[in-house]
C-alpha positions in Angstrom: -109.7 58.0 -17.7 -106.8 58.2 -20.3 -104.7 59.8 -17.5 -105.1 56.8 -15.7 -104.4 54.3 -18.1 -101.4 56.2 -19.2 -99.9 56.5 -15.7 -100.4 52.6 -15.5 -98.6 51.9 -18.6 -95.7 54.2 -17.6 -95.6 52.3 -14.1 -95.4 49.2 -15.9 -92.7 50.1 -18.1 -90.6 51.4 -15.2 -91.0 48.1 -13.5 -90.1 46.2 -16.5 -87.0 48.3 -16.8 -86.3 47.8 -13.4 -86.6 44.3 -13.5 -84.6 43.8 -16.9 -81.9 45.9 -15.2 -81.9 43.8 -12.2 -81.7 40.9 -14.3 -78.8 42.2 -16.1 -77.0 43.3 -13.1 -77.6 39.7 -11.6 -76.5 37.9 -14.8 -73.3 39.7 -14.9 -72.7 39.4 -11.1 -73.0 35.7 -11.7 -70.8 35.6 -14.7 -68.1 37.7 -12.8 -68.4 35.4 -10.0 -68.0 32.1 -12.3 -64.8 33.7 -14.0 -63.6 34.6 -10.4 -64.1 31.1 -9.1 -62.4 29.9 -12.3 -59.5 32.0 -11.7 -59.3 31.0 -8.0 -59.4 27.3 -9.0 -56.4 28.1 -11.6 -54.6 29.5 -8.9 -55.2 26.8 -6.5 -54.1 24.3 -8.8 -51.0 26.1 -9.7 -50.3 26.4 -5.9 -50.8 22.8 -5.5 -48.5 22.0 -8.4 -45.7 24.1 -6.7 -46.6 22.5 -3.4 -46.2 18.8 -5.0 -42.7 20.2 -6.8 -41.6 21.4 -3.4 -42.8 18.5 -1.5 -40.9 16.2 -3.9 -37.6 18.4 -3.8 -37.8 18.2 0.0 -38.0 14.4 -0.3 -35.1 14.4 -2.8 -32.9 16.6 -0.6 -33.9 14.1 2.5 -32.7 11.4 0.4 -29.5 13.3 -0.6 -28.7 14.0 3.0 -29.2 10.4 3.8 -26.5 9.2 1.3 -24.5 11.9 2.3 -24.3 10.7 5.9 -23.4 7.0 4.4 -20.8 8.5 2.6 -19.0 10.3 5.6 -19.5 7.5 7.8 -17.4 5.6 5.4 -20.3 3.2 4.0 -19.6 3.8 0.4 -21.8 0.8 -0.9 -25.0 2.3 0.7 -24.2 5.7 0.0 -23.9 4.8 -3.7 -27.0 2.6 -3.9 -28.9 5.6 -2.7 -27.6 8.1 -5.0 -28.4 5.7 -7.8 -31.8 5.2 -6.3 -32.5 9.1 -6.1 -31.4 9.5 -9.8 -34.0 6.7 -10.9 -37.1 7.5 -8.5 -36.8 11.0 -7.9 -38.0 14.3 -10.0 -34.7 16.2 -9.6 -33.5 19.7 -10.6 -30.7 20.0 -13.2 -28.4 21.3 -10.2 -29.5 18.5 -8.1 -28.8 16.0 -10.5 -25.5 17.2 -11.6 -24.7 17.2 -7.8 -25.7 13.6 -7.3 -23.5 12.6 -10.6 -20.5 14.6 -8.8 -21.1 12.6 -5.7 -21.1 9.5 -7.4 -17.7 10.3 -9.3 -16.2 11.3 -5.8 -17.2 8.0 -4.7 -15.3 6.0 -7.4 -12.4 8.0 -7.0 -12.3 7.2 -3.0 -13.0 3.6 -4.0 -10.1 3.4 -6.4 -7.8 5.2 -3.8 -9.0 2.9 -1.3 -8.3 -0.1 -3.4 -4.9 1.4 -4.3 -3.9 1.9 -0.7 -5.1 -1.9 0.2 -2.8 -3.0 -2.7 0.1 -1.0 -1.4 -0.7 -1.9 2.2 -0.6 -5.7 1.1 2.7 -5.2 -0.8 4.3 -3.3 2.3 3.2 -5.9 4.6 4.8 -8.6 2.2 8.2 -6.9 2.1 8.0 -6.3 6.0 7.4 -10.2 6.6 10.2 -11.0 4.1 12.5 -8.4 6.0 11.7 -10.3 9.2 12.5 -13.5 7.9 15.6 -12.1 6.3 16.4 -10.7 9.7 15.8 -14.1 11.4 18.2 -15.8 8.9 20.8 -13.1 9.3 20.8 -13.9 13.0 21.0 -17.6 12.4 24.0 -16.8 10.4 25.4 -14.5 12.7 25.3 -16.8 15.6 27.0 -19.7 13.1 29.8 -17.3 12.4 30.4 -16.4 15.9 30.6 -20.1 16.7 33.0 -20.3 13.6 35.1 -17.7 15.1 35.4 -19.1 18.3 36.6 -22.5 17.1 38.9 -21.2 14.9 40.5 -18.6 17.2 41.8 -21.7 19.1 43.0 -23.2 15.7 44.8 -20.4 14.7 47.5 -20.6 17.3 48.3 -24.3 16.6 48.1 -23.3 12.7 50.9 -20.5 13.4 53.1 -23.0 15.2 52.6 -25.6 12.0 53.4 -23.0 9.8 56.5 -22.1 11.6 57.4 -25.6 11.8 56.6 -26.1 8.1 58.9 -23.1 7.3 62.0 -24.5 9.3 61.7 -28.0 7.2 61.2 -25.9 4.1 64.3 -24.0 4.8 66.5 -26.8 5.4 65.2 -28.2 2.2 65.6 -25.2 0.0 68.9 -24.1 1.4 70.4 -27.0 -0.5 69.0 -25.3 -3.7 71.2 -22.7 -5.3 69.6 -18.8 -4.5 67.4 -19.9 -1.7 67.5 -18.1 1.3 65.4 -17.2 4.4 64.7 -13.5 5.3 62.1 -11.5 7.2 60.7 -8.3 6.5 57.4 -6.4 7.0 54.5 -5.9 4.5 53.0 -2.5 3.5 50.6 -3.1 6.5 53.1 -3.9 9.2 52.8 -7.4 9.2 56.2 -9.5 9.7 56.6 -12.0 7.0 59.1 -14.9 7.0 60.2 -15.7 3.6 61.7 -18.7 2.3 62.7 -18.6 -1.6 64.5 -17.2 -4.3 66.3 -13.7 -2.9 67.6 -11.0 -5.3 69.1 -7.9 -3.8 68.2 -9.0 -0.4 64.6 -8.9 -1.5 62.1 -11.7 -2.1 62.3 -11.9 -5.8 61.0 -15.2 -7.7 59.1 -18.2 -6.3 58.7 -18.6 -2.5 56.8 -19.1 0.5 55.7 -16.3 2.9 54.5 -16.9 6.2 52.9 -14.0 8.1 52.8 -13.6 12.0 49.1 -13.6 11.6 49.2 -17.2 10.5 48.5 -16.7 6.9 50.4 -18.6 4.1 51.6 -17.4 0.5 52.8 -19.7 -2.2 53.9 -18.0 -5.3 55.6 -15.7 -7.1 57.4 -12.6 -5.7 58.9 -9.1 -6.8 60.6 -6.8 -4.4 59.2 -8.3 -1.1 55.6 -8.3 -2.7 53.3 -10.9 -4.0 53.7 -10.4 -7.7 52.6 -12.8 -10.7 50.8 -16.2 -10.0 50.3 -17.4 -6.3 48.1 -18.9 -3.7 47.4 -16.8 -0.7 45.7 -18.7 2.5 44.3 -16.7 5.6 44.8 -18.2 9.1 40.9 -18.5 8.9 40.7 -20.7 6.2 39.8 -18.5 3.4 42.1 -18.9 0.2 42.6 -16.9 -3.2 44.4 -18.5 -5.9 45.2 -16.4 -9.1 47.3 -13.2 -10.3 49.0 -10.5 -8.1 50.3 -7.4 -9.0 52.3 -5.1 -6.3 50.9 -7.2 -3.6 47.4 -6.9 -4.5 44.9 -9.3 -6.5 45.0 -8.0 -9.6 43.9 -9.9 -13.1 42.0 -13.4 -12.8 41.6 -15.3 -9.7 39.5 -17.8 -7.4 38.2 -16.8 -4.0 37.4 -19.6 -1.6 35.1 -19.3 1.5 35.7 -22.0 4.4 31.7 -22.6 4.2 32.0 -24.0 0.6 31.2 -20.7 -1.6 33.7 -19.7 -4.2 34.2 -16.6 -6.8 35.4 -17.0 -10.1 36.5 -14.0 -12.3 38.3 -10.7 -12.8 40.0 -8.7 -10.1 41.3 -5.2 -9.5 42.9 -3.4 -6.6 42.3 -6.4 -4.5 38.5 -6.2 -4.9 36.3 -8.2 -7.2 36.1 -6.1 -10.3 34.9 -7.2 -14.0 33.4 -10.2 -15.0 32.9 -12.9 -12.2 30.8 -15.9 -11.2 29.5 -16.2 -7.6 28.9 -20.1 -6.7 27.3 -21.5 -3.7 28.7 -24.5 -1.3 26.8 -27.0 -3.5 28.7 -25.3 -6.9 25.2 -23.8 -8.1 25.8 -20.4 -9.6 24.1 -17.7 -7.2 25.4 -14.6 -10.0 27.0 -14.5 -13.4 27.8 -10.9 -14.2 29.7 -7.8 -13.8 31.2 -6.7 -10.4 32.7 -3.4 -9.4 34.5 -2.7 -6.2 33.3 -5.9 -4.6 29.8 -5.2 -5.4 27.4 -6.7 -7.9 26.4 -4.2 -10.7 22.9 -4.0 -11.6 22.7 -3.9 -15.3 
């Protein structure tokens, strides 16, 4: 009887131990499962966050590419608006943010360059229009001069005849005065000059009148067959110079008159405007008052 009770106690103890062990294993398994589930949940959350970042970066990249297309197509206004929107609304990496800022700087440079080119183009267009107007004006002047030359060409022949007749008359008058003679000689340019006036050593010396075979006329001082001193020279086409001569050239101070009414008053050297001088238009208004060199205005 005792043996039977002992066996029952042993059997119950084994069952209890088995149950306790099973419960321990079950509890440990549940705990491990909970931890594993928590780890998997954390890993899933991390992956979801990474996926959200990737999605956001892709959206930013698509937006950047759209801005780049605007930029490449020349639509700088929309490109600039797109880049600014990306900076404000998208989460960007530092590299992407730096890239967008650089693109905005490039846009500013392009806009500045475009504005400069537009300004230069307008200035060039203005100069071009001015040159066209100037060319048209010059064409009118040329046409006017051609007409004047045609009219003066016919007048030159009669002018030469009138001057020759005047020379004859002056010759008759001056013969009555002591030392007055009539001679003919050639200038350094080969023009024949008929001279009426004072003669010394068979050359024009002193006051007298010279008539060129071209129809030009000089009244004034002479020295050794050259205009030298004060005098007045009138070309056959109506141009005139009144002033100083040295060795047959305009030298010193004098006034040059154009048939159209313009005139120059000032200094001369070697037959050209040189030094201080004033240019007047046909109405007497000053066109230029300053320095000249070899018939050209000196830009000071």
